[in-house]
Every structure is written in structure tokens, then in C-alpha cells.
C-alpha positions as MATLAB code, in Angstrom:
seq = 'MAIYCGDKNSAHLLTNMSEFKERCLIQGRSLFTELTVWNSPTCQELIDYFVENLDEGDGDFFEKLETQLANSSPEAKVLASEMLWLMFLCPSNTGPESKRKSVERVFSWSGYDDIPESRKKYLSDDALMGIGSAGTAYNTGRWRELVYVIRLVEALLKFSEQERKELLSDVERLPRWLESIPENGSRQFRHMFLYLLFPDAHERIFSSTDRKSILTTLSDITSVQYNRMDTKEADTKLLALRQSFEAEYGTQELDYYVAPLRSKWKESKPSSTNEVNDPAQEYDVKSNDKPQPLNTILYGPPGTGKTYNTINKALEIVDPEFYYSHSDDRVAIKKQFDQLLKSNRIGFVTFHQSFSYEDFVEGLKAVTDNGTLSYDVEPGVFKSICERASSSYDNSISFDDFDTALAKLQETSENSDKRLLLATVRGKQFEIEYSGGSTFKVFPFATESTDPKYIASIANVRKLYLTGSKEGIYNTSYVEGFLIYLKRYCGLQPNIIADLSNKREIKRFVLIVDEINRGNISNIFGELITLIEPSKRSGGSESLSVKLPYSKETFSVPSNLHIIGTMNTADKSLAQLDIALRRRFEFVEMMTNYELLKDIPDIKGINVAKLVKTMNQRIELLYDREHTIGHSFFLPLLDNPSLQLLAEIFELQILPLLEEHFFEDWERVGQVLGDHLKDNHELRFVIEQFSNSEIAELMGDDWEVQGIHSYCRNQEAFKTPQAYIGVYTR';
ca = [
     182.418  112.663   71.828;
     179.572  115.118   71.268;
     182.025  117.851   70.265;
     182.466  115.928   66.992;
     179.984  117.238   64.365;
     180.976  115.454   61.176;
     181.810  117.971   58.424;
     180.879  120.926   60.658;
     183.688  122.391   62.758;
     182.447  123.624   66.128;
     185.839  124.787   67.477;
     185.378  128.476   66.584;
     181.836  128.438   67.937;
     182.849  126.905   71.256;
     185.744  129.343   71.691;
     183.392  132.290   71.237;
     180.920  130.747   73.658;
     183.629  130.318   76.296;
     184.542  133.992   75.996;
     180.860  134.999   76.038;
     180.260  132.995   79.212;
     183.083  134.720   81.050;
     182.492  138.239   79.716;
     178.681  138.375   79.763;
     177.130  135.676   81.923;
     179.711  135.901   84.696;
     181.131  139.458   84.571;
     177.937  141.073   83.236;
     179.708  143.031   80.485;
     178.349  143.596   76.977;
     179.674  141.507   74.073;
     179.570  144.312   71.499;
     180.233  147.401   73.663;
     182.083  148.407   76.832;
     178.776  148.741   78.684;
     177.523  146.589   81.535;
     174.178  145.219   80.338;
     173.994  141.634   81.623;
     172.497  142.611   84.947;
     169.133  142.290   86.704;
     167.813  145.855   86.113;
     168.445  145.654   82.356;
     167.022  142.137   82.145;
     163.957  143.305   84.054;
     163.324  145.866   81.312;
     163.108  143.041   78.757;
     160.623  141.293   81.038;
     158.518  144.444   81.409;
     158.584  145.531   77.778;
     158.701  142.132   76.029;
     157.819  139.111   78.180;
     154.899  140.816   79.929;
     153.877  142.761   76.828;
     153.670  140.168   74.030;
     152.373  141.584   70.753;
     149.885  139.437   68.830;
     149.243  142.044   66.158;
     150.448  142.348   62.580;
     154.091  142.433   61.558;
     157.007  140.057   61.805;
     159.022  139.247   64.921;
     161.442  142.170   64.548;
     158.768  144.734   63.746;
     156.901  143.771   66.898;
     160.093  143.656   68.974;
     161.059  147.165   67.880;
     157.657  148.459   68.959;
     157.801  146.612   72.271;
     161.272  147.907   73.142;
     160.686  151.446   71.866;
     160.529  152.931   75.377;
     163.206  150.740   76.918;
     166.733  151.952   77.626;
     169.508  151.687   75.012;
     171.183  149.128   77.295;
     168.099  146.894   77.144;
     168.228  146.977   73.348;
     171.906  146.012   73.405;
     171.053  143.129   75.733;
     168.254  141.951   73.415;
     170.626  141.952   70.428;
     173.210  139.905   72.344;
     170.587  137.412   73.478;
     169.591  136.948   69.838;
     173.257  136.458   68.948;
     173.375  133.674   71.534;
     170.218  132.112   70.084;
     171.712  132.197   66.559;
     174.945  130.366   67.404;
     173.812  126.773   66.872;
     171.206  126.735   64.053;
     172.650  126.096   60.590;
     169.382  126.314   58.666;
     169.564  130.134   58.755;
     172.472  131.726   56.911;
     175.176  133.873   58.573;
     174.164  136.954   56.577;
     170.570  136.756   57.774;
     171.672  136.258   61.389;
     174.130  139.134   61.197;
     171.539  141.534   59.772;
     169.043  140.561   62.461;
     171.507  141.132   65.308;
     172.706  144.422   63.786;
     169.128  145.548   63.269;
     168.233  145.123   66.938;
     171.571  146.571   68.110;
     171.051  149.672   65.924;
     167.969  150.596   67.975;
     170.268  151.376   70.902;
     172.100  154.149   69.049;
     175.461  152.896   70.338;
     178.504  152.096   68.208;
     179.849  148.584   68.515;
     183.483  147.634   69.071;
     184.976  146.834   65.632;
     187.031  143.957   67.038;
     183.953  142.403   68.619;
     181.970  142.767   65.431;
     184.738  141.110   63.395;
     185.067  138.226   65.827;
     181.504  137.498   66.898;
     179.544  138.436   63.772;
     181.756  136.785   61.163;
     180.505  134.033   58.857;
     182.520  131.459   60.817;
     181.007  132.626   64.099;
     177.441  132.410   62.765;
     177.709  129.349   60.514;
     175.944  127.042   62.980;
     176.379  123.339   63.596;
     172.913  121.783   63.243;
     169.318  122.281   62.146;
     167.002  123.821   64.703;
     163.778  123.094   62.849;
     161.145  125.492   61.560;
     159.524  126.065   64.951;
     162.709  127.678   66.286;
     162.302  130.494   63.754;
     158.520  130.719   63.542;
     158.281  130.616   67.345;
     161.345  132.758   67.976;
     159.496  134.872   70.528;
     158.920  131.786   72.702;
     162.621  130.933   72.638;
     163.529  134.537   73.506;
     161.110  134.495   76.445;
     162.862  131.348   77.677;
     166.313  132.953   77.302;
     165.199  136.049   79.216;
     163.729  133.929   82.012;
     166.928  131.869   82.151;
     169.113  134.974   82.388;
     166.777  136.553   84.949;
     167.152  133.522   87.236;
     170.903  133.276   86.635;
     171.520  136.916   87.551;
     170.038  136.361   91.005;
     173.279  134.550   91.892;
     176.548  136.289   92.756;
     179.345  136.387   90.202;
     181.160  133.496   91.935;
     177.978  131.436   92.171;
     177.283  131.956   88.462;
     180.813  130.868   87.633;
     180.417  127.675   89.626;
     176.958  126.873   88.265;
     177.932  127.411   84.617;
     180.907  125.059   85.054;
     179.011  122.219   86.733;
     177.868  119.683   84.123;
     175.708  117.823   86.650;
     174.151  120.737   88.508;
     173.298  123.110   85.640;
     170.841  120.762   83.809;
     169.023  120.124   87.091;
     168.847  123.859   87.775;
     167.407  124.500   84.298;
     164.394  122.362   85.201;
     163.154  125.338   87.235;
     162.957  127.605   84.159;
     159.418  127.766   82.666;
     158.937  125.654   79.497;
     162.411  124.164   79.909;
     161.294  120.781   78.559;
     159.898  122.175   75.311;
     162.453  124.804   74.349;
     165.160  123.959   71.824;
     167.507  126.611   73.198;
     167.829  124.526   76.383;
     169.641  121.812   74.401;
     171.775  124.363   72.524;
     172.816  126.077   75.745;
     174.032  122.837   77.321;
     175.858  121.764   74.173;
     177.659  125.124   73.981;
     178.779  124.843   77.617;
     179.442  121.086   77.810;
     180.010  119.744   74.261;
     181.641  116.543   75.529;
     178.586  115.530   77.551;
     175.628  116.940   75.618;
     174.586  116.151   72.060;
     173.951  118.615   69.261;
     170.366  117.341   69.091;
     168.029  120.306   69.413;
     164.790  118.724   68.255;
     162.777  116.917   70.919;
     161.361  114.709   68.170;
     164.844  113.524   67.195;
     165.879  112.959   70.814;
     162.843  110.744   71.318;
     163.316  108.935   68.006;
     166.946  108.074   68.791;
     166.212  106.656   72.225;
     163.098  104.710   71.229;
     164.786  103.319   68.091;
     168.264  102.493   69.401;
     167.383  101.352   72.927;
     164.654   99.444   74.705;
     163.008  102.672   75.888;
     159.355  102.877   74.852;
     157.525  105.988   73.759;
     155.528  106.024   77.005;
     158.700  105.734   79.088;
     160.351  108.569   77.189;
     157.346  110.841   77.705;
     157.679  110.356   81.458;
     161.366  111.331   81.516;
     162.588  114.780   82.431;
     165.114  116.375   80.081;
     168.075  115.649   82.365;
     167.306  111.920   82.342;
     167.044  111.938   78.551;
     170.450  113.680   78.400;
     171.955  110.905   80.507;
     170.439  108.166   78.344;
     171.718  109.784   75.129;
     175.221  110.139   76.580;
     175.325  106.512   77.759;
     174.039  105.297   74.399;
     176.683  107.217   72.467;
     179.418  105.949   74.787;
     178.299  102.391   74.075;
     178.655  103.056   70.349;
     182.104  104.584   70.931;
     183.169  101.335   72.565;
     181.610   99.307   69.750;
     183.259  101.256   66.921;
     186.518  102.011   68.751;
     186.342  105.759   68.100;
     185.017  108.904   69.758;
     184.307  110.609   66.437;
     180.645  109.673   66.353;
     177.564  111.804   65.907;
     173.900  110.828   65.649;
     173.488  112.850   62.424;
     176.565  111.361   60.734;
     177.154  107.845   59.394;
     177.264  105.174   60.723;
     174.850  106.227   63.525;
     172.465  108.233   61.332;
     171.200  105.206   59.406;
     170.523  103.328   62.636;
     167.710  105.610   63.754;
     166.707  107.464   60.609;
     165.547  104.180   59.057;
     162.296  102.801   60.436;
     162.206   99.686   62.556;
     160.445   96.694   60.953;
     156.975   96.129   62.261;
     156.311   92.972   64.216;
     153.398   90.755   63.256;
     151.574   91.746   66.425;
     152.105   95.478   65.933;
     149.315   97.707   64.683;
     150.569  100.527   62.452;
     149.309  104.039   62.892;
     148.771  105.384   59.348;
     149.652  108.870   60.496;
     153.139  107.631   61.403;
     153.864  105.940   58.086;
     155.191  109.073   56.483;
     158.555  110.690   57.009;
     158.211  114.352   57.980;
     161.297  116.537   57.638;
     162.445  118.495   60.651;
     161.912  121.735   58.721;
     158.411  120.736   57.679;
     155.412  122.594   58.989;
     151.709  122.629   58.118;
     150.984  124.763   55.096;
     147.553  125.953   53.934;
     146.336  124.132   50.838;
     144.798  127.201   49.189;
     146.436  130.614   49.560;
     146.118  133.923   47.760;
     148.748  136.641   48.104;
     146.985  139.936   47.503;
     148.026  143.538   47.517;
     148.757  146.618   45.399;
     151.046  146.426   42.353;
     154.744  146.094   43.045;
     154.554  144.518   46.524;
     156.389  141.328   45.535;
     153.468  138.918   45.257;
     154.774  136.906   42.300;
     158.309  137.201   43.699;
     157.183  135.628   46.962;
     155.313  132.755   45.314;
     158.747  131.298   44.592;
     159.631  131.366   48.288;
     156.272  129.942   49.358;
     156.322  127.192   46.731;
     159.823  126.116   47.732;
     158.889  126.289   51.418;
     156.152  123.743   50.676;
     157.860  121.458   48.156;
     161.433  121.470   49.481;
     161.449  123.077   52.961;
     164.848  121.700   53.922;
     166.501  123.394   50.935;
     164.509  126.591   51.424;
     165.412  127.112   55.078;
     169.072  126.290   54.514;
     169.333  128.716   51.559;
     166.767  131.358   52.530;
     169.353  134.137   52.139;
     170.593  133.001   48.722;
     168.099  134.206   46.119;
     170.133  132.801   43.224;
     170.074  129.303   44.743;
     166.362  129.637   45.597;
     165.471  130.610   42.013;
     167.650  127.862   40.542;
     165.988  125.217   42.711;
     162.554  126.624   41.843;
     163.325  126.378   38.118;
     164.472  122.791   38.595;
     161.250  121.857   40.401;
     159.262  123.667   37.721;
     161.068  121.650   35.065;
     160.423  118.378   36.905;
     156.709  119.286   37.257;
     156.693  119.391   41.060;
     155.625  123.015   40.639;
     153.229  124.298   38.002;
     152.739  127.904   36.909;
     149.861  129.464   34.998;
     148.524  132.984   34.535;
     144.792  133.591   34.336;
     143.377  136.011   31.788;
     139.981  136.865   30.357;
     140.164  134.156   27.668;
     141.395  131.374   29.953;
     138.843  128.549   30.096;
     137.868  125.265   31.730;
     139.345  123.477   28.722;
     142.721  125.120   29.356;
     142.633  124.464   33.085;
     140.957  121.050   33.522;
     140.442  119.222   30.242;
     139.127  119.812   26.745;
     138.892  118.370   23.267;
     141.739  118.711   20.795;
     141.119  118.278   17.096;
     143.519  115.908   15.308;
     143.583  114.581   11.746;
     144.552  111.074   10.738;
     144.859  110.482    6.982;
     142.405  113.283    6.368;
     139.978  112.054    9.030;
     139.149  114.590   11.717;
     138.827  113.308   15.305;
     138.909  114.762   18.775;
     141.103  113.666   21.653;
     140.663  114.603   25.276;
     143.645  116.648   26.423;
     144.275  117.387   30.115;
     144.741  120.973   31.234;
     147.395  122.285   33.586;
     145.332  121.613   36.726;
     144.337  118.052   35.859;
     147.908  117.217   34.816;
     149.468  118.310   38.098;
     146.661  116.634   40.061;
     147.474  113.347   38.323;
     151.137  113.685   39.245;
     150.354  114.644   42.836;
     147.899  111.787   43.333;
     150.593  109.260   42.380;
     153.518  110.752   44.273;
     154.661  108.214   46.813;
     158.389  108.502   47.182;
     159.226  104.954   46.148;
     162.369  103.720   44.442;
     160.497  104.069   41.141;
     159.823  107.686   40.188;
     157.028  109.311   38.252;
     159.532  110.245   35.555;
     160.565  106.588   35.031;
     157.037  105.878   33.863;
     157.037  108.882   31.531;
     160.322  107.724   29.996;
     158.872  104.298   29.234;
     155.674  105.855   27.921;
     157.621  108.136   25.575;
     159.344  105.053   24.171;
     155.959  103.400   23.583;
     154.637  106.498   21.847;
     157.720  106.682   19.633;
     157.448  102.994   18.759;
     153.763  103.391   17.885;
     154.319  106.475   15.734;
     157.218  104.878   13.808;
     155.436  101.598   13.221;
     153.712  100.923    9.885;
     150.960   99.033   11.656;
     149.281   98.991   15.018;
     151.138   97.521   17.986;
     149.911   94.189   19.288;
     149.358   93.881   23.069;
     147.643   91.371   25.320;
     145.619   91.485   28.523;
     146.538   89.588   31.682;
     144.391   86.679   30.472;
     146.066   86.617   27.059;
     143.328   88.380   25.082;
     145.093   90.250   22.271;
     144.352   93.790   21.173;
     145.977   96.455   19.036;
     146.731  100.050   19.921;
     147.279  103.209   17.963;
     148.648  106.495   19.272;
     147.419  109.679   17.655;
     148.589  112.296   20.127;
     146.982  113.681   23.237;
     146.637  111.605   26.399;
     144.960  108.418   25.166;
     145.632  105.393   22.950;
     142.928  103.963   20.744;
     142.301  100.312   21.493;
     141.264   97.855   18.757;
     140.223   94.386   19.936;
     142.193   91.851   17.874;
     140.795   91.004   14.416;
     138.310   93.908   14.448;
     138.020   95.880   11.235;
     136.424   98.907   12.860;
     138.185  102.215   12.293;
     136.224  103.830   15.100;
     137.121  101.863   18.230;
     134.782  101.764   21.180;
     137.638  101.524   23.645;
     140.423  103.855   24.713;
     143.103  103.540   27.363;
     143.861  106.701   29.296;
     147.542  107.333   29.984;
     146.539  108.803   33.342;
     144.880  105.513   34.295;
     147.878  103.447   33.188;
     150.137  105.667   35.287;
     147.794  105.477   38.273;
     147.636  101.681   38.142;
     151.418  101.448   37.904;
     152.217  103.845   40.743;
     149.462  102.979   43.198;
     148.271   99.498   42.266;
     144.674  100.683   42.656;
     142.028   99.938   40.013;
     139.469  102.187   41.670;
     137.938  104.616   39.189;
     139.734  103.022   36.205;
     137.652  102.027   33.207;
     138.687   99.419   30.588;
     140.894   97.873   33.267;
     141.976   94.838   31.236;
     143.391   97.042   28.477;
     145.106   99.316   31.016;
     146.787   96.240   32.566;
     147.818   95.114   29.084;
     149.595   98.430   28.589;
     151.610   97.906   31.770;
     152.644   94.431   30.656;
     153.929   95.849   27.360;
     155.708   98.792   29.009;
     157.570   96.470   31.352;
     158.420   93.899   28.699;
     159.429   96.123   25.778;
     159.906   99.698   27.053;
     162.234   99.205   30.018;
     159.733   99.992   32.781;
     160.915   98.399   36.009;
     158.420   96.567   38.254;
     157.050   98.749   41.022;
     156.587   97.234   44.465;
     153.361   98.863   45.560;
     152.173   99.768   49.051;
     154.551   97.872   51.317;
     153.075   99.285   54.520;
     156.040   98.159   56.612;
     158.175  100.746   54.832;
     158.056  104.373   55.807;
     156.886  106.546   52.936;
     156.882  110.182   52.202;
     154.159  111.860   50.207;
     155.637  114.490   47.964;
     154.028  117.893   47.919;
     153.143  119.694   44.715;
     152.328  123.362   44.103;
     150.309  125.069   41.397;
     150.893  128.819   41.180;
     148.055  130.798   39.607;
     149.269  134.294   38.845;
     146.639  137.037   38.478;
     143.967  134.637   39.703;
     141.332  137.378   39.872;
     141.671  138.248   36.168;
     140.019  135.003   35.050;
     136.370  134.014   35.216;
     136.584  131.700   38.234;
     133.232  130.018   37.663;
     134.078  129.187   34.049;
     137.644  128.063   34.752;
     137.113  125.864   37.816;
     133.614  124.697   37.007;
     132.494  121.916   39.326;
     136.008  121.604   40.751;
     135.664  124.747   42.864;
     134.083  122.552   45.532;
     136.738  119.844   45.287;
     139.643  122.141   46.224;
     138.319  122.581   49.771;
     140.591  120.718   52.244;
     137.758  118.565   53.597;
     136.520  117.685   50.093;
     139.887  116.517   48.759;
     140.799  112.853   48.448;
     141.540  111.529   51.913;
     139.607  114.388   53.516;
     136.851  113.966   56.069;
     134.182  114.645   53.431;
     136.068  113.699   50.253;
     134.212  114.096   46.965;
     134.861  113.135   43.369;
     133.212  114.070   40.087;
     132.964  112.557   36.626;
     134.681  114.857   34.157;
     132.519  115.913   31.173;
     134.916  115.027   28.341;
     136.939  112.006   29.458;
     134.186  110.636   31.752;
     136.951  109.848   34.264;
     136.343  109.931   37.999;
     138.362  112.835   39.344;
     139.247  114.181   42.770;
     141.780  116.744   43.983;
     144.671  115.236   45.992;
     145.484  116.548   49.461;
     149.171  117.054   48.674;
     148.565  119.692   46.003;
     148.848  123.275   47.213;
     147.392  126.162   45.214;
     149.008  129.590   45.527;
     147.335  132.491   43.784;
     148.358  136.112   43.377;
     145.949  138.995   43.144;
     146.589  142.604   42.249;
     144.045  144.582   44.263;
     144.364  147.552   41.945;
     143.169  145.377   39.065;
     140.005  144.148   40.764;
     138.744  144.954   44.219;
     138.463  142.229   46.823;
     134.843  143.212   47.282;
     134.144  142.166   43.686;
     135.943  138.832   43.899;
     133.959  135.656   43.373;
     132.581  134.684   46.779;
     133.277  131.017   45.984;
     136.978  131.824   45.788;
     136.994  133.917   48.953;
     135.473  131.058   50.941;
     138.009  128.462   49.882;
     141.290  130.388   50.057;
     143.308  131.917   52.845;
     144.170  135.504   51.969;
     147.602  136.874   52.855;
     147.935  140.626   52.438;
     151.189  141.956   51.006;
     151.669  145.689   51.346;
     154.596  147.992   50.652;
     157.659  147.035   52.696;
     159.280  150.317   53.688;
     162.045  148.492   55.580;
     163.448  147.311   52.237;
     163.408  150.860   50.939;
     165.349  152.082   53.977;
     168.350  150.167   52.644;
     168.486  152.496   49.628;
     171.049  155.235   50.359;
     169.940  158.852   50.053;
     170.142  160.048   46.452;
     171.296  163.669   46.435;
     169.403  164.158   49.694;
     166.303  162.193   48.607;
     165.026  159.698   51.194;
     163.301  157.101   48.990;
     161.469  155.368   51.863;
     159.900  158.672   53.014;
     159.133  159.578   49.408;
     157.160  156.392   48.750;
     155.448  156.336   52.146;
     154.195  159.917   51.750;
     152.833  159.224   48.257;
     151.031  156.120   49.529;
     149.473  158.008   52.431;
     148.061  160.540   49.971;
     146.768  157.756   47.709;
     144.921  156.270   50.684;
     143.305  159.652   51.335;
     142.443  160.314   47.689;
     141.526  156.773   46.653;
     142.159  153.671   48.836;
     144.992  151.486   50.134;
     144.467  148.919   47.380;
     145.980  151.315   44.835;
     149.147  152.258   46.716;
     152.605  151.896   45.155;
     154.697  148.823   45.947;
     158.338  148.764   46.969;
     159.525  146.616   44.056;
     159.361  149.566   41.643;
     162.229  151.170   43.570;
     164.403  148.149   44.430;
     166.693  148.644   41.373;
     167.957  151.703   43.257;
     169.688  149.370   45.725;
     172.291  148.530   43.079;
     172.194  151.857   41.279;
     171.193  154.715   43.634;
     171.262  157.427   40.976;
     168.988  160.357   40.203;
     168.849  159.263   36.572;
     167.396  155.847   37.475;
     164.944  157.397   39.948;
     163.782  159.770   37.204;
     163.254  156.841   34.814;
     161.227  154.971   37.452;
     159.021  158.006   38.066;
     158.534  158.920   34.433;
     158.083  155.433   32.940;
     156.389  153.540   35.785;
     155.024  155.649   38.641;
     153.313  158.418   36.677;
     151.668  156.021   34.162;
     150.436  153.955   37.111;
     148.992  157.011   38.865;
     147.453  158.162   35.616;
     145.670  154.796   35.298;
     144.570  154.813   38.953;
     143.045  158.297   38.745;
     141.625  157.989   35.216;
     143.846  160.744   33.819;
     142.754  163.196   36.510;
     146.132  164.956   36.530;
     145.120  167.322   39.292;
     144.843  164.412   41.734;
     148.017  162.845   40.341;
     149.756  166.096   41.187;
     148.292  166.015   44.683;
     149.796  162.545   45.261;
     153.160  164.026   44.262;
     152.710  167.004   46.580;
     152.713  169.475   43.678;
     149.884  171.487   45.228;
     152.132  172.259   48.209;
     155.124  173.445   46.172;
     155.388  177.227   45.865;
     158.042  176.874   43.205;
     156.174  175.743   40.085;
     159.417  174.509   38.533;
     159.514  171.721   41.132;
     156.082  170.389   40.218;
     155.985  167.127   38.266;
     152.584  167.928   36.719;
     151.960  171.436   35.415;
     149.222  173.207   33.443;
     149.914  172.815   29.764;
     148.928  176.344   28.767;
     149.614  179.671   30.439;
     147.003  182.451   30.466;
     148.794  184.282   27.676;
     148.912  181.153   25.534;
     145.191  180.536   26.114;
     144.414  184.142   25.147;
     146.531  183.830   22.006;
     144.896  180.569   21.005;
     141.277  181.250   22.020;
     140.941  185.002   22.436;
     140.738  187.270   25.501;
     137.085  186.544   26.236;
     137.374  182.730   26.242;
     136.903  181.056   29.660;
     138.355  177.691   30.571;
     135.625  175.135   31.155;
     136.004  171.752   32.848;
     139.388  170.278   33.797;
     142.535  172.132   32.847;
     144.974  170.468   30.468;
     148.099  169.214   32.192;
     151.450  167.882   31.075;
     154.605  166.517   32.640;
     157.364  168.856   33.687;
     160.458  167.093   32.340;
     162.847  169.371   34.226;
     161.382  168.337   37.589;
     162.479  164.740   37.053;
     166.097  165.939   36.965;
     165.821  168.087   40.108;
     166.391  166.510   43.571;
     164.312  169.201   45.294;
     161.260  168.138   43.300;
     161.371  164.708   44.964;
     162.250  166.092   48.403;
     159.271  168.425   48.080;
     156.966  165.393   47.915;
     157.484  164.683   51.636;
     158.667  168.044   53.016;
     157.135  171.529   52.977;
];
């Protein structure tokens, strides 16, 4: 039966839904208050202010929604919050805490108090745990789903109370009626709604892709036939198919996402000899996956969370399923990020003025061997992660298996008193010697030369092993000889390459470049600045490769490597940024998030959000928006909302930052802090260092001050709440 969800218990969810149906959809009463909000006039407000007034501007979903509903009635805001609650019931890839905060945020706009019993029952962790993944599009396109819900409710409320009761209890009639709602066939909430009302007859399959995959894999329905079906017909087919499996297995506790049914459709069907494979369908794409830009720069003033958010973005790319299921758990997110960093799926580097092409791509490293100086080519951080990304098919043999075998070979070579003896595929013997770096010296057998003409690149050996391709590999016979030795003596298992009948997943990799604008881009990237363009990458429509200057290897940038940079706009203006970088990266602005600061409780009457916003507005007037103050400076106050900590933040971080921004022009620093508007000089953070009497005593009565006055910090102001309040009030 569809009510069975494996290790997820839907009983509590379905009980709440039953009560919601009776209380809200049938009787029209509010779920969280004693109001009557589920009615046509209130729903019409949501149509007028939201559906017919969609906001395509800046800001996230909730910021836009708050603006759109600003002039609506409090009842309309309550209704919007309860609709969102309904939308949050099924998805499990968003945590209960995040759902609860979102619902409470929208409800708070109404100004009403909720019923404590309702809050405890309908906003608990159990109530919001969810029972299945809704996919990324359900969150990123939340406004579309809300439009569908509003349209559904609008149509439902045209019926009388008795008619609604009958319709919502009719498992055959309701799905047919839903066909009249705009975008019914493409909205995931449609499937959730039917599951919540009729869990014995409708599956917990919310993704249209999964519904199609199940029917085309487990039945004789073709893709073309499925595309011609309406949603009600697909429901019927899924129900009949599950009932056939219930008869086969002798149990009703079956679910398409739980063994034994999961493996039947999640595994690809073998291709027939007459079937032509579509390369675009040979890769497994997770339900939470979504297209991500290959080159992104997060830019903004200091303290706006740019580096902090690179962790989220990197995990969203490399492991989206984990990210979306743990998006509210920062500890788990950071732990998974560290693990991926350790396994080299994610790379991290910080640019600085001395960072060079040799550090980033490749360079020569001096080594000595028995007093003889030689130079080995050593890959930089960018080339290393490109090599891993270009050989990242998710086969049974992993990238790390090769590295383990290679480490054993290196150890054997270093501990041996003589060179190791290897042989090519044709039996031609040669010796090797490892002297560090990324290459082995190759000595054809019986040669006495101490300066070999041949080398075998580790990168090429790895590439041949993982991909089976000899393209771009030099000294191929020696590279093949290495593989033979690694398999025979170093425990490397054979790798079955490129079986196109098997579905494969290409792993994504991320390189994070912190402070990307602090390095000399032309010197660091060199000729590779062209190769990072999406169309110029390997597999792109205009793919290019170059021969590297030191190793002479053919090199291209793989299409599964994402580059995320961070840029502090106060450090270097966007206008001064290398135009080559601007053309090839998508720029995502990150400004101060005042919503986060609103969570900080008032500190002895000080409203931190107003304090920071007012200072930033003055900075924009006196300087520019690129030098405003970020929210992260003040986030420690969430855990310790004390005047002492606020004083430390101002004295040790904010004032030094303002001093740097304004080049020690303390008069303008004081203006940012509102000191020029404070009649009480004791409340000013920046004061003149010398009084008139002190100047007269030091310099004489006739001496006139020339130029800028000397200023100093007023230590007492940092301890006085009114000094901070005076920044944003007069």
C-alpha cells in the first residue's frame, strides 16, 4: 500500500492532514488562529497581491513575498503561511527547523498570535519531518508551486462546504477535477496533495521524472506513450503496477523507493543490439541536481559571508543530495565539506601578490640526487584537480585506488638499492627511478646514461588507467609498462573501461579561489584563462587544449570542474578587475544581510540591525557601497548579546576597518558613527584629542590649528548604550 514509506512513518503527517482538511479546506477556519481565512475574499487577496503581481527583482522568495503582501490584510498573510505549511508537509530534503522558521516568518507579518496548541501540534519536528524528496526545483521554483496552490484553493472555494467535503473524499473524482487547475501536470504539489488525501491509492512519488522512469522501466509503456498520458492515467498505471508487485511478493509493505522495488527501476535496463544510445542519457543525474555555473565569483564588502558561503555552494555542486537534506545543519555541512576537501573532490587556495603560474598550474622543482642537481616538473593546485576531474567516472575502481598502488610503487622504488625493472606490452625491458615530484625517470634496459631521454608522467599513467585513452599521452609504451607493473606487483585491480551499456555518473569537482582579485590574474592563469570558458573546455562546442610550457603535456580544462572565487570589493574595485576575468565568470553580489541581524536581541536598548544599516547608509553617502560593513562582524552577538562583546567588536574590528576605508580621516569616521549629530560629546566615539586650553598650554595663545584636527577614541563611549543608540536616532 502507498501509505507504507519504508523507514519513514507517515502516520503523524496523515493525521494532521486529515484535521487540516476538515478544519481549513471544508470549514474555512485557520489552522493557527481562531480566524476564518480559508475563504474566497481572502484567497482573492493572494491572487491580487501575489499571483497577479509576481516580483522578478532582487531578493529571495520570502523577501519578495513580504513586499508583495505588504498591503494585504493580516488574514491574507495568515492564509499564505498556512498554504506554505501545507506545501512543506511532504518534502524531506528540507529540515523541520527551516520549514518552521519559514512558516513563522510569514505568519509574523500578520501581527496575530498563534494558538499554542496548534503551534505545538502542527509545527513540531514530527509534523514537518517529511516523507520523501521533492527535488531542487520544488524549492528554487517555490513561487510556481504557491501559485498552483492558490489557484487550487481558489477553485475549491467556489463549491459549498458540503460539495467540498464530497469532492475531497472522492478518490476518483478529485484527480479528474485537478486537471482543470493551470499547470496541474507539471506541479509536484499535485502529487503531494493526492498522497496526503488518499495514501492508499496514490504514491509518494513527487518527481515527474521518477514517475516516468518507473513506468517505462517496469512496464511495457514507452516514453512516447507516457508523454501522451494525463496525470490521472499515470496514477492509475502506477497503482496497478504496485498492486501486481504486492501479489508477487505477498505483502502490501512495498514502496518504489525501498528495496526490493527500488533496484528494479533505479538500475538501467540493458541496451538491445538494435538500440541507439543517447550519450546525454548515459549519466545518472540525482533528483536534487540542478545546473550550476562553471565559473562563479562571490563579491561584496568585507564580512558579508563570501568565504562562509563557498562551503555551501561547493557542497551544493559536489554532493547536492547531502546538502539539501542537511541544509539547516551547519556542523554536518562543514564536516562533509572537510571530508570532500580531504578526498580532493574540493580544492582550496588563496591568491596573493606572490602567487604565480608555477604555484597554480605547473613549475620546476629543484631536487638533488647524490649531489647532482636536477629539476622535476611539479603540478600546481589547478592542474592537479583538473587531472582528477578529467578522470572521474564513477566506476567500481576509484581514483584513490590508483593513488594507493602508486604510493606503493614509489615506496618500493625509494627503498630499492637499484632501479626497478619493468617491461612494455611487447616485452621490451626498461628501468625506472623515482626522485620525487610527478614523474619517473625511464632508462631503456642496458643503457648507461645517467641523463635519460624519457620520462613517464604519473598523470598520464593515471589517465590511461582510468579512461583507457592514449590521446595526448607521450611515451605510451613506457606508460603502459607502468600499468602492467602496478597491477602485477602493487595490488592495482583491473579497470573495466567505458562499458557504454552501463549508466555512469561524472563526478563534479570544485576549486575555491579565495581573494581571487588579490592575485595577478594574467600571471597566474597564463594561457589557461581562455580554457576555463564553458565552450572552450573539453567536451565543449569549441573545446581547446594547449601544450604546457614545462611538461610539454597537452592540457585542457574538464567540464566537470567548477571554479568558485571570492572577492572583497573593499580590497579592489570591480572597475579595476582584469577584464579577462570579468568576461569568464558569473558575478554574484553578496551584501549585508540585515535579516540575520534582526535575530540578535536588543542589547540594553540597542537595535543592532538598525545600528549597522544606518552606518552602511552613511558609508554609501560618504564613500560607496563596496566599503559597507558586513553582517558577519556582529553574528557572535547571537550567542552572546552583551554590551561588552559589542564594544569589543566596535573597538577591535569596526573602527580599524573604518579607519582603513577613510585613510585615517577621523572626521568622516565620526560621521559614519553619527558623532556629528550627538549634542552630548561624551557619547561620541571619536573626539578631538586636545581641548583649546590644552592647545594653548602646549603651543601658546597665538597658535592656530592648521589642517585636520587630531582625533582619538573615546573609550567611555564604548561602554555606554546611548552612544550606540545615538548612531541611528537623534
